[in-house]
NULUMMAR-864003 format. One record per residue (C-alpha): chain; residue number from 0; x, y, z. Coordinates in steps of 0.25 Angstrom, whole numbers, always signed. Each point is the difference from the previous one (the first is absolute). Layout:
// NULUMMAR-864003
('A', NUM, (X, Y, Z));
...
END
This chain:
// NULUMMAR-864003
('A', 0, (-474, +126, -77));
('A', 1, (-8, -9, +10));
('A', 2, (-5, -8, -12));
('A', 3, (+14, -2, -5));
('A', 4, (+5, -5, +14));
('A', 5, (-12, -9, +1));
('A', 6, (+3, -6, -13));
('A', 7, (+14, -2, +3));
('A', 8, (-4, -7, +14));
('A', 9, (-10, -9, -8));
('A', 10, (+11, -4, -10));
('A', 11, (+10, -4, +11));
('A', 12, (-10, -7, +8));
('A', 13, (-4, -8, -13));
('A', 14, (+15, -3, -3));
('A', 15, (+2, -6, +14));
('A', 16, (-13, -8, -1));
('A', 17, (+4, -5, -13));
('A', 18, (-13, +3, -7));
('A', 19, (-2, -7, -13));
('A', 20, (+0, +10, -12));
('A', 21, (+4, -1, -15));
('A', 22, (+13, +8, +0));
('A', 23, (-1, +2, -15));
('A', 24, (-13, +8, +1));
('A', 25, (+1, +9, +12));
('A', 26, (+7, +13, +0));
('A', 27, (+15, -2, -1));
('A', 28, (+4, +8, +12));
('A', 29, (-10, -8, +9));
('A', 30, (+5, -13, -6));
('A', 31, (+15, +4, +4));
('A', 32, (-5, +3, +14));
('A', 33, (-8, -14, +2));
('A', 34, (+13, -7, -5));
('A', 35, (+11, +9, +6));
('A', 36, (-4, +1, +14));
('A', 37, (-1, -15, +3));
('A', 38, (+12, -2, -8));
('A', 39, (+8, +10, +7));
('A', 40, (-4, -6, +13));
('A', 41, (+4, -14, -5));
('A', 42, (+13, +3, -4));
('A', 43, (+3, +9, +12));
('A', 44, (-4, -12, +8));
('A', 45, (+10, -8, -8));
('A', 46, (+11, +10, +3));
('A', 47, (-4, -1, +15));
('A', 48, (+6, -14, +0));
('A', 49, (+14, +5, -2));
('A', 50, (-2, +13, +9));
('A', 51, (-5, -9, +12));
('A', 52, (+11, -10, -2));
('A', 53, (+11, +10, +0));
('A', 54, (-6, +8, +11));
('A', 55, (+1, -12, +10));
('A', 56, (+13, -5, -6));
('A', 57, (+6, +13, +2));
('A', 58, (-1, -3, +15));
('A', 59, (+9, -12, -2));
('A', 60, (+12, +7, -7));
('A', 61, (+7, +5, -12));
('A', 62, (+4, -13, -5));
('A', 63, (-15, -5, +0));
('A', 64, (-4, +12, -7));
('A', 65, (+11, -2, -11));
('A', 66, (-5, -15, -1));
('A', 67, (-14, +4, -3));
('A', 68, (+5, +10, -10));
('A', 69, (+9, -10, -7));
('A', 70, (-11, -11, +0));
('A', 71, (-10, +10, -6));
('A', 72, (+10, +4, -10));
('A', 73, (-1, -15, -5));
('A', 74, (-15, -1, +2));
('A', 75, (-2, +12, -10));
('A', 76, (+3, -10, -10));
('A', 77, (-12, -8, +5));
('A', 78, (-8, +12, +1));
('A', 79, (+3, +3, -15));
('A', 80, (-5, -14, -4));
('A', 81, (-13, +2, +9));
('A', 82, (-1, +15, -6));
('A', 83, (+2, -4, -14));
('A', 84, (-10, -12, +1));
('A', 85, (-10, +9, +7));
('A', 86, (+1, +10, -12));
('A', 87, (-4, -11, -9));
('A', 88, (-11, -5, +8));
('A', 89, (-6, +13, +2));
('A', 90, (+1, +4, -15));
('A', 91, (-7, -13, -4));
('A', 92, (-11, +0, +11));
('A', 93, (-3, +15, -3));
('A', 94, (+0, -2, -15));
('A', 95, (-10, -12, +2));
('A', 96, (-8, +9, +10));
('A', 97, (-1, +12, -9));
('A', 98, (-5, -10, -11));
('A', 99, (-11, -5, +9));
('A', 100, (+5, -14, +0));
('A', 101, (-1, -4, +14));
('A', 102, (+3, -15, -4));
('A', 103, (+13, +4, -6));
('A', 104, (+4, +8, +11));
('A', 105, (-2, -11, +10));
('A', 106, (+8, -10, -9));
('A', 107, (+11, +9, -1));
('A', 108, (+0, +2, +16));
('A', 109, (+1, -16, +1));
('A', 110, (+11, -1, -9));
('A', 111, (+7, +11, +7));
('A', 112, (+0, -8, +13));
('A', 113, (+6, -12, -7));
('A', 114, (+11, +9, -6));
('A', 115, (+3, +6, +14));
('A', 116, (+1, -14, +6));
('A', 117, (+10, -5, -10));
('A', 118, (+9, +12, +1));
('A', 119, (+1, -2, +14));
('A', 120, (+3, -14, +1));
('A', 121, (+11, +3, -11));
('A', 122, (+6, +10, +9));
('A', 123, (-1, -6, +14));
('A', 124, (+10, -10, +1));
('A', 125, (+12, +7, -6));
('A', 126, (-3, +12, +9));
('A', 127, (-1, -9, +12));
('A', 128, (+13, -6, -2));
('A', 129, (+9, +12, -4));
('A', 130, (-6, +10, +9));
('A', 131, (+13, +3, +7));
('A', 132, (+8, -1, -12));
('A', 133, (-8, +11, -6));
('A', 134, (+2, +9, +12));
('A', 135, (+15, -2, -2));
('A', 136, (-1, +4, -14));
('A', 137, (-8, +13, +4));
('A', 138, (+12, +3, +9));
('A', 139, (-5, -4, +14));
('A', 140, (+10, +1, +11));
('A', 141, (+1, -12, +9));
('A', 142, (-8, +6, +11));
('A', 143, (-11, +3, -10));
('A', 144, (+0, -14, -5));
('A', 145, (+0, -6, +14));
('A', 146, (-12, +9, +3));
('A', 147, (-8, -1, -13));
('A', 148, (+3, -14, -6));
('A', 149, (-13, -6, +6));
('A', 150, (-8, +12, -3));
('A', 151, (+4, +0, -15));
('A', 152, (-2, -15, -1));
('A', 153, (-15, +1, +5));
('A', 154, (-4, +12, -9));
('A', 155, (+8, -6, -12));
('A', 156, (-7, -14, +2));
('A', 157, (-13, +6, +3));
('A', 158, (-2, +8, -13));
('A', 159, (-13, -7, -3));
('A', 160, (-7, +9, +10));
('A', 161, (+6, +13, -8));
('A', 162, (-4, -5, -14));
('A', 163, (-14, -4, +4));
('A', 164, (-3, +13, +8));
('A', 165, (+4, +8, -12));
('A', 166, (-7, -8, -11));
('A', 167, (-13, -2, +8));
('A', 168, (+0, +15, +2));
('A', 169, (+3, +2, -15));
('A', 170, (-13, -8, -3));
('A', 171, (-8, +9, +9));
('A', 172, (+5, +12, -6));
('A', 173, (-2, -4, -14));
('A', 174, (-14, -4, +3));
('A', 175, (-2, +14, +6));
('A', 176, (-1, -5, +14));
('A', 177, (+11, +8, +6));
('A', 178, (-6, +1, +14));
('A', 179, (+1, -15, +2));
('A', 180, (+15, +1, -4));
('A', 181, (+1, +10, +11));
('A', 182, (-7, -8, +10));
('A', 183, (+9, -12, -1));
('A', 184, (+13, +9, +2));
('A', 185, (-7, +6, +12));
('A', 186, (-2, -14, +6));
('A', 187, (+14, -4, -3));
('A', 188, (+6, +12, +7));
('A', 189, (-9, -1, +12));
('A', 190, (+6, -13, +3));
('A', 191, (+14, +3, -3));
('A', 192, (+0, +13, +9));
('A', 193, (-5, -9, +11));
('A', 194, (+9, -11, -2));
('A', 195, (+13, +7, -3));
('A', 196, (+3, +5, +14));
('A', 197, (-5, -14, +6));
('A', 198, (+9, -8, -8));
('A', 199, (+12, +10, -1));
('A', 200, (+1, +3, +15));
('A', 201, (-7, -13, +6));
('A', 202, (-11, +7, +7));
('A', 203, (-10, -8, +9));
('A', 204, (+0, -15, -4));
('A', 205, (+7, +3, -14));
('A', 206, (+15, -4, -2));
('A', 207, (+10, +11, -2));
('A', 208, (+4, -2, -14));
('A', 209, (+7, +13, -3));
('A', 210, (+1, +3, -15));
('A', 211, (-5, -14, -4));
('A', 212, (-13, +4, +7));
('A', 213, (-2, +11, -10));
('A', 214, (+0, -9, -11));
('A', 215, (-9, -10, +7));
('A', 216, (-10, +11, +3));
('A', 217, (+0, +6, -14));
('A', 218, (-2, -14, -6));
('A', 219, (-12, -3, +9));
('A', 220, (-6, +14, -3));
('A', 221, (+1, -2, -15));
('A', 222, (-5, -14, +0));
('A', 223, (-12, +4, +8));
('A', 224, (-3, +10, -10));
('A', 225, (+1, -10, -11));
('A', 226, (-11, -8, +6));
('A', 227, (-8, +12, +1));
('A', 228, (+2, +3, -15));
('A', 229, (-3, -14, -4));
('A', 230, (-13, -2, +8));
('A', 231, (-5, +13, -8));
('A', 232, (+5, -4, -13));
('A', 233, (-7, -14, +1));
('A', 234, (-12, +5, +7));
('A', 235, (-2, +14, -6));
('A', 236, (-13, +7, -2));
('A', 237, (+3, +11, -9));
('A', 238, (-2, -6, -13));
('A', 239, (+14, -5, +0));
('A', 240, (+3, -14, +6));
('A', 241, (+10, -12, -3));
('A', 242, (-7, -13, -2));
('A', 243, (+6, -14, -1));
('A', 244, (+0, +0, -15));
('A', 245, (+7, +13, +0));
('A', 246, (+12, -7, +5));
('A', 247, (+1, -9, -12));
('A', 248, (+13, +2, -8));
('A', 249, (-3, +9, -12));
('A', 250, (+12, +1, -8));
('A', 251, (-4, +13, -8));
('A', 252, (-4, +7, +13));
('A', 253, (+13, -4, +7));
('A', 254, (+8, +4, -12));
('A', 255, (-6, +14, +0));
('A', 256, (+3, +3, +14));
('A', 257, (+14, -5, -1));
('A', 258, (+2, +8, -12));
('A', 259, (-5, +13, +6));
('A', 260, (+6, -3, +13));
('A', 261, (+14, -3, -6));
('A', 262, (+2, +14, -4));
('A', 263, (-5, +5, +14));
('A', 264, (+10, -10, +6));
('A', 265, (+11, +4, -9));
('A', 266, (-1, +15, +3));
('A', 267, (-1, -2, +16));
('A', 268, (+12, -10, -1));
('A', 269, (+8, +11, -7));
('A', 270, (-4, +10, +10));
('A', 271, (+3, -9, +12));
('A', 272, (+13, -5, -6));
('A', 273, (+4, +15, +0));
('A', 274, (-5, +2, +15));
('A', 275, (+8, -13, +3));
('A', 276, (+13, +6, -7));
('A', 277, (-2, +13, +8));
('A', 278, (-1, -7, +13));
('A', 279, (+12, -8, -2));
('A', 280, (+8, +13, -2));
('A', 281, (-6, +6, +12));
('A', 282, (+4, -13, +8));
('A', 283, (+15, +3, -3));
('A', 284, (-1, +13, +9));
('A', 285, (-3, -8, +13));
('A', 286, (-12, -5, +8));
('A', 287, (-4, +14, +4));
('A', 288, (-2, +5, -13));
('A', 289, (-8, -13, -4));
('A', 290, (-9, +2, +12));
('A', 291, (-2, +15, -2));
('A', 292, (-3, -4, -15));
('A', 293, (-10, -11, +5));
('A', 294, (-8, +9, +9));
('A', 295, (-1, +11, -10));
('A', 296, (-4, -9, -11));
('A', 297, (-11, -6, +9));
('A', 298, (-5, +14, +2));
('A', 299, (+1, +4, -14));
('A', 300, (-8, -13, -4));
('A', 301, (-11, +4, +10));
('A', 302, (-2, +12, -8));
('A', 303, (+2, -6, -14));
('A', 304, (-9, -12, +1));
('A', 305, (-13, +9, +2));
('A', 306, (+5, +6, -13));
('A', 307, (+0, -14, -6));
('A', 308, (-14, -1, +4));
('A', 309, (-4, +12, -8));
('A', 310, (+9, -7, -11));
('A', 311, (-8, -13, +2));
('A', 312, (-13, +8, -2));
('A', 313, (+5, +6, -13));
('A', 314, (+4, -14, -5));
('A', 315, (-15, -6, +3));
('A', 316, (-7, +13, -6));
('A', 317, (+9, -2, -13));
('A', 318, (-2, -14, -1));
('A', 319, (-15, +0, +3));
('A', 320, (-2, +12, -10));
('A', 321, (+7, -6, -11));
('A', 322, (-8, -13, +2));
('A', 323, (-13, +9, -1));
('A', 324, (+6, +6, -13));
('A', 325, (+2, +14, +7));
('A', 326, (+16, +4, -3));
('A', 327, (-2, +14, +2));
('A', 328, (-6, -2, +14));
('A', 329, (+11, -9, +3));
('A', 330, (+10, +10, -3));
('A', 331, (-7, +11, +8));
('A', 332, (-1, -9, +12));
('A', 333, (+15, -2, -1));
('A', 334, (+4, +15, -1));
('A', 335, (-9, +3, +11));
('A', 336, (+6, -10, +9));
('A', 337, (+13, +5, -3));
('A', 338, (-3, +14, +3));
('A', 339, (-6, -4, +14));
('A', 340, (+12, -9, +3));
('A', 341, (+10, +11, -3));
('A', 342, (-7, +10, +9));
('A', 343, (+0, -11, +11));
('A', 344, (+15, -3, -2));
('A', 345, (+4, +15, +1));
('A', 346, (-7, +1, +14));
('A', 347, (+8, -12, +4));
('A', 348, (+13, +5, -5));
('A', 349, (-2, +13, +9));
('A', 350, (-3, -8, +12));
('A', 351, (+11, -9, -2));
('A', 352, (+11, +11, -2));
('A', 353, (-5, +7, +12));
('A', 354, (-3, -11, +10));
('A', 355, (+12, -10, -5));
('A', 356, (+7, +0, +13));
('A', 357, (-12, -2, +9));
('A', 358, (-5, -12, -9));
('A', 359, (+13, -7, -1));
('A', 360, (+1, +2, +15));
('A', 361, (-12, -8, +3));
('A', 362, (+7, -12, -4));
('A', 363, (+14, +1, +5));
('A', 364, (+8, +8, +10));
('A', 365, (+13, -2, -6));
('A', 366, (+6, +13, -6));
('A', 367, (+7, -5, -11));
('A', 368, (-12, -9, -5));
('A', 369, (-9, +13, +1));
('A', 370, (+10, +8, -8));
('A', 371, (+0, -10, -11));
('A', 372, (-15, -2, +0));
('A', 373, (-3, +15, -1));
('A', 374, (+10, +1, -11));
('A', 375, (-8, -11, -8));
('A', 376, (-14, +6, +4));
('A', 377, (+3, +14, -5));
('A', 378, (+8, -4, -12));
('A', 379, (-10, -10, -4));
('A', 380, (-12, +9, +1));
('A', 381, (+6, +11, -10));
('A', 382, (-7, -7, -12));
('A', 383, (-13, -4, +7));
('A', 384, (-9, +10, -9));
('A', 385, (+6, -8, -12));
('A', 386, (-2, -13, +6));
('A', 387, (-15, +2, +1));
('A', 388, (-2, +1, -15));
('A', 389, (+10, -11, -3));
('A', 390, (-6, -11, +8));
('A', 391, (-14, +3, -4));
('A', 392, (+3, +0, -15));
('A', 393, (+8, -13, +2));
('A', 394, (-12, -6, +6));
('A', 395, (-9, +5, -11));
('A', 396, (+8, -6, -10));
('A', 397, (-1, -13, +7));
('A', 398, (-15, +1, +2));
('A', 399, (-1, +2, -15));
('A', 400, (+8, -14, -2));
('A', 401, (+12, +7, -5));
('A', 402, (+10, -5, +10));
('A', 403, (+12, +1, -10));
('A', 404, (+1, +15, -1));
('A', 405, (+2, +2, +15));
('A', 406, (+10, -11, -1));
('A', 407, (+9, +7, -10));
('A', 408, (-2, +13, +8));
('A', 409, (+6, -7, +12));
('A', 410, (+12, -6, -7));
('A', 411, (+3, +14, -5));
('A', 412, (-3, +8, +13));
('A', 413, (+6, -11, +10));
('A', 414, (+11, -8, -7));
('A', 415, (+5, +11, -9));
('A', 416, (-2, +12, +9));
('A', 417, (-2, -4, +15));
('A', 418, (+11, -11, +2));
('A', 419, (+11, +7, -7));
('A', 420, (-3, +13, +6));
('A', 421, (-1, -5, +13));
('A', 422, (+13, -8, +0));
('A', 423, (+7, +13, -7));
('A', 424, (-5, +10, +11));
('A', 425, (+3, -10, +11));
('A', 426, (+14, -5, -4));
('A', 427, (+5, +9, -11));
('A', 428, (-4, +14, +5));
('A', 429, (+1, -4, +15));
('A', 430, (-14, +3, +4));
('A', 431, (-2, -13, +7));
('A', 432, (-14, -5, +4));
('A', 433, (-5, +14, -4));
('A', 434, (+4, -3, -14));
('A', 435, (-9, -13, +0));
('A', 436, (-12, +8, +5));
('A', 437, (+1, +12, -10));
('A', 438, (+1, -10, -12));
('A', 439, (-13, -6, +5));
('A', 440, (-7, +13, +0));
('A', 441, (+6, +4, -14));
('A', 442, (-4, -13, -6));
('A', 443, (-14, +0, +5));
('A', 444, (-2, +14, -5));
('A', 445, (+5, -5, -14));
('A', 446, (-10, -11, +0));
('A', 447, (-11, +10, +3));
('A', 448, (+3, +8, -12));
('A', 449, (+2, -12, -9));
('A', 450, (-14, -5, +4));
('A', 451, (-7, +13, -3));
('A', 452, (+6, +1, -14));
('A', 453, (-3, -15, -3));
('A', 454, (-14, +1, +6));
('A', 455, (-4, +12, -8));
('A', 456, (+4, -8, -13));
('A', 457, (-12, -9, +3));
('A', 458, (+5, -13, -6));
('A', 459, (-5, -7, +14));
('A', 460, (-14, +1, -5));
('A', 461, (+2, -11, -10));
('A', 462, (+5, -10, +9));
('A', 463, (-6, -14, +0));
('A', 464, (-5, -8, +12));
END
């Protein structure tokens, strides 16, 4: 027993240090630990941005929280592009790393930086100009629009920091350096946590900016994290380093990343469009419902993003093991990640069910907001055990380079099940906002079962990257 605990302690310490190891040769469980721990912390840090913002913004008022919720509902589309591009980047870099092709991995990383810059420039101007119009389309009230117009404009227009933060960390993950991705988010969050109250409430010499201050603090925090990432990408010492010649345009590499990423972007945009439709339905029930939904979703994201860390570990392991011509080891890595993730999600679901009122109460004292938030949290966590498998296996497909299979799964589960079911339960059957929450839990569970069935068929092992 003492030996087991010592081995676990050593593995955790190695994961946090970011020790350089060949993930295709060490034990599968050890490889999962070395990748998952920093990835879980990394994505917990990403979710902390939203938690910290809504914690301080909740002190401003219900309209401010609703403005954050509607803005984030739109930003989900941008996150989808970032997630999808990241999936392609991780897949290509991981495959080259598994092939022991360090030059090819660095060239892919250089191409990914240019792609992220191009997408950001394409999106920035229209998102800046039409920020308030977008909030109106989302159902924002006049008070919400007045409170959150500038907040939305800053976050929409500053999408560069979101894209680069995701893509740079995708490069680190694909190369197997998950600890570096973790550290960059820790730097970003530390700055955001300090600046949020300073800019929102005008503490000390800082101006009182209200909700706008939250957007400024978040953008500065993420921007600092990007500087940290780029320094280590261009001055790395772990056998992976981007040099000047890796930034030269390479059509074949760029095409490969875009081809693999296209499916990833598609599947995330499909899922995000569904979430957007759901929050549009929720907005019809009033600002209190939107605020409760927003707080509950932030808490759920805080639990789900660590699970995405385990899923990203599966993607890296699948990609590297396929590159090393070890498809059976790739499959075993994915299933083990799924088992661990499902166990974790069951524990989280039990905690949420019992502590929902206390958790929502941390962010607001409005009784109506608390009631709607508790409903969202309790209904949403009913399918958590299935979510754990679904998100891991979807990412395993992406890590293999088979991004089209999860795309079609999302079309079926979100557009053909979640949207019509959510509208029907809320409007036709009179369930109100609870119908929306139930539809989300049901559709995510369907996605998990479909993922397990298709992953067992094994066609993903033949994907070309």
